C-alpha angles and dihedrals in degrees: 000000000000100000096176089057091051091049092051098050097038085053091052091051091049092050090052089049090054092050091051090052091053090049091052089055086078089082089059089059091047094051096034093240101153098174089053089047090056091045094052095044094046091048091048093049093048092049092048091049094047091045091050090053091052091049090051091051090051097042095117096044122136109251094224113115113195128182095273094049090046092055092046093046094050093048095044094047092052094047095045094044092049091049094048094039089072094063096093090057090051097045090042090058093239102113143011116249098263091049090045092054090048091051091047093048090048089052100047093042090049091236099132096208110143139195095191105111098191106036098174091053089061119094119267090237096057092044089053090049092053090049091047090054085061091055093049092046092047094059089040122250092239095047088053088046091057092045096054101033106062095174091074085088118173090356088069089071092060092047093047093050092047094049099044109098123233134024098277120054094184130189098014120153119254090245105066095203090056089052091051092049092048090049089051092052093049090049092051092046092054089046092055093045094050093047092051091047092052092049090050087054090056105267118136116244096258095051092041090054094047093051091044091052090050097039105047090043089050088235107126106211112144132184087224124082091221093045115215090343088073090077098046087204126144090202093054091047093050092050090049092049093051095051094041087056090049090050090051092052122092108262088213086075090057087052089055092048091052088054090057101268095123094169095053092107098052092043093053114103095209094050093048090052090046093054092041092054092048093051095044094047091048093052094046095047091045090056092045091053090049094047108026118184134186131165087211101052094155100058113117106210120120093253091065096042094112100022091113096041118091128204128224112253095254094045091046093052092046094050096041097047094050097046095043092054093041093051099041093047086047091234098130100207110148138205095166138033093250090180085074094053125107116292096253093053091050093050091048091051089050088053090053089051089062095047100048126170135318126297111267093027130114089251127102133215130085091307127241095253092057091051090049091048093048092051090050092047092049091048091051091049092050091049092052091056089073099021102043094168094054114112113189123174117227109236134189117186089352093302124113114248109226119238091242090059091048090053089050089054091051089047092049093053091047093050091044091055092049091050093046095050093040091050091047091053092048095050090046089052092054090054108268118143116245098256093044091049092050091048092048092051092047092046095051107030089048093040094236104125110208115070133167139304110344092013095040128130094275095053138037142229096262093108094056111109117254092252088053093050093052090049093048091048088058090046092054091054090044091054094045091053093049094249100271098072091060101027091066088066090079092062112094091207090060092068100045115125112243 
């Protein structure tokens, strides 16, 4: 392992983080929040100083970035940035350090889980910072790194491949730095469009920006305690739905469209399945809200609170469409307490939590393409039980999926199951009830935010013990990096010096 190289580039990322913190301090001047101004400036100076020290230690590093260094660099940058990103909350007097790291990790990983109990009592500057961490995490710290640091050279390809979510980074340009820059431009263009749309719907610039940063990145942080529900506006909800769906779509498809392939989206198998699942789930949950049914209508737990209450058709469609898109894209914005919906609707939303968005999107979860591939592989295996001589190639978008990729999908599901069960056992050991533990794992490993019961959409993660918060912070990073990039850290052979 080339440790000097890691020190150099982690230091560069930390310096950039410090500069961004200083830039965000401008909101403190605008709102006259002097404590927050000191917090942002002090955090930025400390990050710049620490990053400069790391750069100095790695000044004689070889510039060659191989696969092992790329994996280590991606994992280390995310961990270090999440740890240091909580400094403004500490210096601003808002959170203790463990809570601050949790909030920072939730922001950068676009999870949207929060430990801030009174959001609207928090300074505008710190709320903007937490939303901006979403935006940076959505585009991917390393992808941004490659876009703005051209001297990474060939090593940028390894970083880009490691950072890009999902098994199939389609449509990318041969020069990886060009792809990263184009991705950055598309991301900025959508950011501007969503902000303008929000302002046209009546939101002030600050709130429009915060919700754009949290919506396009499929993060979910809001400067309002009630999230999007605070506006009670159909227009705001429609805008949010549209851009959450964009955030959950593979950005490789937008690459293809910019190169003239305007039908790339509708021809893509994963995107058609993604839209099909959204539509089907919306219709089914709408009907379930209109005609709730439970064989245990008298139970008094929170999950059955509204089981006997029906919605009008329009209200049911409005509530179902927003929550389905928010959950499947792993954004986590809420307009309803879905943890109080009928049992079937809650279970269907939990299923969507597992699936997540498309590969190459800002969304989390398992990813639609992996689910499609697994279903096809299982079908082929079932067919071979009674037709052993049948050989059928697995195809996605008309192209054969190599066996190595199929093995990676099997490996991902196996590792995901181990992480899920291991996390469930750990949270149960620290005292969380079963449903709360399941909801917390789903909300963090899939980068969704709100879970079930005591971490549901109407509450927060502030009551989780400190040991649980540290663990869930790690889980958010693990989920954001698609498991493998961080799981390899536990292998002693990974860290050996060559």
